[in-house]
C-alpha positions as CSV (number, residue, x, y, z in Angstrom):
1,X,92.6,111.1,91.6
2,X,94.2,108.0,93.1
3,X,92.8,106.7,96.4
4,X,94.8,104.1,98.2
5,X,93.0,101.5,100.4
6,X,95.5,99.8,102.6
7,X,93.9,96.4,102.9
8,X,90.6,95.3,101.3
9,X,88.7,92.1,101.6
10,X,88.4,90.6,98.1
11,X,86.9,87.3,96.9
12,X,85.7,87.9,93.3
13,X,89.0,86.8,91.8
14,X,88.6,83.4,93.5
15,X,91.3,84.4,96.1
16,X,89.7,85.6,99.3
17,X,92.0,87.6,101.5
18,X,93.6,90.9,102.2
19,X,95.7,92.8,99.6
20,X,97.1,96.2,99.0
21,X,94.8,97.8,96.4
22,X,94.7,101.0,94.5
23,X,91.6,102.5,93.0
24,X,92.3,104.7,90.1
25,X,90.8,106.1,86.9
26,X,93.3,104.4,84.5
27,X,91.7,102.0,82.0
28,X,92.0,98.2,81.9
29,X,95.0,96.6,80.3
30,X,94.6,95.6,76.7
31,X,95.5,91.8,76.4
32,X,96.9,89.8,73.6
33,X,95.5,86.3,73.1
34,X,97.1,82.8,73.0
35,X,95.0,79.9,71.9
36,X,96.1,76.6,73.5
37,X,94.6,73.3,72.4
38,X,95.7,69.8,73.4
39,X,96.6,67.0,71.1
40,X,96.2,63.3,71.9
41,X,99.7,62.0,72.8
42,X,98.7,58.4,72.0
43,X,97.9,59.5,68.4
44,X,100.5,62.2,67.6
45,X,103.6,60.9,69.3
46,X,105.8,58.0,68.1
47,X,107.4,55.3,70.2
48,X,110.2,57.8,71.1
49,X,107.6,60.4,72.2
50,X,108.4,62.6,69.3
51,X,105.8,64.2,67.0
52,X,105.0,61.8,64.1
53,X,106.0,62.7,60.6
54,X,102.4,63.2,59.5
55,X,102.0,65.9,62.2
56,X,105.2,67.6,61.2
57,X,104.3,67.5,57.6
58,X,100.8,68.9,58.2
59,X,102.3,72.1,59.6
60,X,105.6,72.3,57.7
61,X,107.6,71.7,60.8
62,X,111.3,70.6,60.7
63,X,112.4,67.5,62.5
64,X,114.6,69.7,64.8
65,X,113.1,71.0,68.0
66,X,113.9,73.7,70.5
67,X,114.4,72.5,74.1
68,X,113.1,74.4,77.1
69,X,114.0,73.5,80.7
70,X,111.2,74.9,82.9
71,X,111.3,75.2,86.7
72,X,108.8,76.7,89.2
73,X,109.7,77.9,92.7
74,X,107.3,77.9,95.7
75,X,107.0,77.0,99.3
76,X,106.0,73.5,100.5
77,X,102.5,74.7,101.1
78,X,102.4,76.5,97.7
79,X,101.8,79.9,99.2
80,X,102.8,81.7,95.9
81,X,100.6,79.5,93.7
82,X,97.8,79.6,96.2
83,X,97.8,83.4,96.0
84,X,97.4,83.3,92.2
85,X,101.1,84.0,91.4
86,X,103.7,81.9,89.6
87,X,107.5,82.3,89.9
88,X,109.1,80.5,86.9
89,X,112.6,80.1,85.5
90,X,113.1,78.9,82.0
91,X,116.3,78.1,80.1
92,X,115.8,77.9,76.3
93,X,118.2,76.1,74.1
94,X,120.9,78.4,72.5
95,X,120.0,81.4,74.8
96,X,122.5,82.5,77.3
97,X,120.3,84.1,79.9
98,X,117.7,82.5,82.2
99,X,114.2,83.8,81.6
100,X,112.4,84.8,84.8
101,X,108.6,85.1,84.8
102,X,106.4,86.5,87.5
103,X,102.9,85.8,86.6
104,X,99.6,86.8,88.2
105,X,96.7,84.7,87.0
106,X,92.9,85.3,87.1
107,X,90.2,82.9,86.2
108,X,87.6,84.1,83.8
109,X,84.2,82.6,84.8
110,X,81.5,82.6,82.2
111,X,84.1,83.9,79.6
112,X,83.8,87.5,80.9
113,X,87.2,88.9,79.9
114,X,86.2,92.5,80.8
115,X,85.3,91.5,84.3
116,X,88.6,89.8,84.8
117,X,90.5,92.8,83.5
118,X,88.5,95.1,85.8
119,X,89.3,92.9,88.8
120,X,93.0,93.0,87.9
121,X,92.7,96.8,87.5
122,X,91.3,97.1,91.0
123,X,94.4,95.2,92.2
124,X,96.8,97.7,90.5
125,X,97.2,96.2,87.1
126,X,96.0,98.9,84.7
127,X,96.9,100.2,81.2
128,X,99.5,102.6,82.6
129,X,101.6,99.7,83.9
130,X,104.1,99.0,81.1
131,X,106.1,96.5,83.3
132,X,103.5,93.9,82.8
133,X,101.9,92.3,79.7
134,X,98.3,90.9,79.8
135,X,97.4,87.8,77.9
136,X,94.2,85.7,77.6
137,X,95.1,82.1,77.5
138,X,92.3,80.4,75.6
139,X,92.0,76.7,76.0
140,X,89.4,74.1,75.0
141,X,86.6,75.6,77.2
142,X,88.4,77.7,79.8
143,X,90.0,81.1,79.6
144,X,92.6,82.6,82.0
145,X,94.0,86.1,82.3
146,X,97.7,86.1,82.8
147,X,99.6,89.3,83.7
148,X,103.3,88.7,83.4
149,X,106.5,90.6,84.3
150,X,109.3,89.0,82.3
151,X,113.0,89.5,82.9
152,X,116.3,88.0,82.0
153,X,119.4,87.4,84.1
154,X,122.4,85.0,84.3
155,X,124.4,83.2,86.8
156,X,128.0,82.0,86.3
157,X,128.8,78.3,86.3
158,X,125.9,77.0,84.3
159,X,126.1,75.7,80.7
160,X,123.7,74.5,78.0
161,X,120.3,73.5,79.4
162,X,121.4,73.5,83.0
163,X,118.8,74.9,85.4
164,X,119.9,76.8,88.6
165,X,120.3,75.1,91.9
166,X,117.7,75.8,94.5
167,X,119.8,78.5,96.2
168,X,120.7,80.2,92.9
169,X,117.1,80.1,91.7
170,X,116.0,81.8,94.9
171,X,118.7,84.4,94.5
172,X,117.8,85.1,90.9
173,X,114.1,85.4,91.6
174,X,114.5,87.5,94.7
175,X,116.9,89.8,93.0
176,X,114.5,90.6,90.1
177,X,111.1,90.4,91.9
178,X,108.7,93.1,90.8
179,X,107.1,95.3,93.5
180,X,103.5,94.1,93.0
181,X,104.4,90.5,93.7
182,X,106.9,91.4,96.5
183,X,104.3,93.5,98.4
184,X,101.2,91.4,97.5
185,X,100.0,90.6,101.1
186,X,102.5,92.7,103.0
187,X,105.8,94.4,102.5
188,X,108.3,91.9,101.0
189,X,105.8,89.0,101.1
190,X,107.1,87.7,97.8
191,X,110.7,87.8,98.8
192,X,109.9,86.0,102.1
193,X,108.0,83.3,100.3
194,X,110.8,82.8,97.7
195,X,113.5,82.6,100.5
196,X,111.9,79.4,101.8
197,X,110.9,78.0,98.4
198,X,111.8,74.8,96.7
199,X,111.8,73.4,93.1
200,X,108.7,72.2,91.3
201,X,110.2,70.5,88.3
202,X,112.3,70.9,86.2
203,X,110.5,69.7,83.1
204,X,112.4,69.5,79.8
205,X,109.9,70.5,77.1
206,X,110.4,70.4,73.3
207,X,108.9,72.9,70.9
208,X,108.3,72.6,67.2
209,X,107.4,75.6,65.0
210,X,105.4,75.6,61.8
211,X,102.6,77.3,60.0
212,X,98.8,76.8,60.1
213,X,96.4,78.9,58.1
214,X,99.2,81.4,57.4
215,X,100.2,82.0,61.0
216,X,103.0,80.6,63.2
217,X,101.9,77.4,65.1
218,X,103.8,76.0,68.0
219,X,103.5,72.4,69.3
220,X,105.1,71.6,72.6
221,X,105.7,68.2,74.1
222,X,105.9,68.3,77.9
223,X,107.0,65.1,79.8
224,X,105.5,65.5,83.2
225,X,105.8,63.1,86.1
226,X,102.7,60.9,86.3
227,X,100.3,61.2,89.2
228,X,101.6,57.9,90.7
229,X,105.1,59.3,90.6
230,X,106.4,56.2,88.9
231,X,106.1,57.2,85.2
232,X,105.7,60.0,82.8
233,X,102.6,61.6,81.3
234,X,103.1,63.5,78.0
235,X,101.2,66.7,77.4
236,X,101.1,67.8,73.7
237,X,99.9,71.4,73.2
238,X,99.3,73.3,70.0
239,X,99.2,77.1,70.2
240,X,99.1,80.3,68.3
241,X,99.1,84.0,69.3
242,X,97.1,86.9,68.1
243,X,96.4,90.5,69.2
244,X,92.7,90.4,68.3
245,X,90.0,88.7,70.4
246,X,87.6,88.2,67.5
247,X,90.4,86.5,65.5
248,X,91.3,84.4,68.4
249,X,87.7,83.2,68.8
250,X,87.3,82.3,65.1
251,X,90.7,80.6,64.7
252,X,90.2,78.8,68.0
253,X,87.2,77.0,66.5
254,X,89.0,76.5,63.2
255,X,92.1,74.9,64.7
256,X,89.9,72.7,66.9
257,X,88.0,71.5,63.8
258,X,91.2,70.9,62.0
259,X,92.6,68.7,64.8
260,X,89.3,66.9,65.3
261,X,89.1,66.1,61.6
262,X,92.5,64.3,61.8
263,X,91.8,62.5,65.0
264,X,94.5,64.5,66.8
265,X,92.3,66.5,69.2
266,X,92.1,65.9,73.0
267,X,89.0,67.5,74.4
268,X,90.5,68.8,77.7
269,X,91.9,72.1,78.9
270,X,95.6,72.3,79.4
271,X,96.7,72.1,83.0
272,X,100.5,71.9,82.7
273,X,101.4,74.2,85.5
274,X,98.8,72.7,87.9
275,X,100.1,69.2,87.1
276,X,103.7,70.2,87.8
277,X,102.7,71.9,91.1
278,X,100.8,68.8,92.2
279,X,103.3,66.2,91.2
280,X,106.8,67.5,92.1
């Protein structure tokens, strides 16, 4: 039996406030896993900020890359990001449509994935909701639960890697916004926030694809505005995906050891989105 509580005070997710919640008997979502480890840009990038040949060769990666132009939309006060949501538009090379992502994120203190999934369940994200996909993003030390509604749409007048104008980005995101985000704090909250949003980014990232230990490995190079605003900081992230938590744990440590042994590892958690939200 589903019991609806109109507004509930909630702080366990790290976001104290009122939200529309549904208590129900459906089970927690079953997440996939993505391990993300940073590589030292001063060691693995050449003078043109491309991956060195030794790195490409280690993973059987071609010299060619796939470009991704990434843009976030939020208010000046970051009302969306501050509520644990992300509204993102991405244009990937050789793909016609824009990729729209509406992502709700939950921190995982003490590595308790089940607790994070239960918190998400209490806020309406349960195993019966096929519109969202749950993923554990597993970094150097931190884990984050991301629950994403992904859509594709297009807008005439754009070519190649062009990203939408502010007004077109707002139009695309409002047109496709999922109900949970739209009604998070009150009816049409999400649409209201997007209507007064601005660009954070864009950032033109480059992805290389190879193999490590028999599984696909991705290395992305993200040129992000420096904290001073006068230069560029390069974030280099190696990642792989798996459906199994135990496999993610073992291979996380194996990949880290592999990178450490070659002097490529950077012992920090990846904070790409946070950096972009702070610096643009």
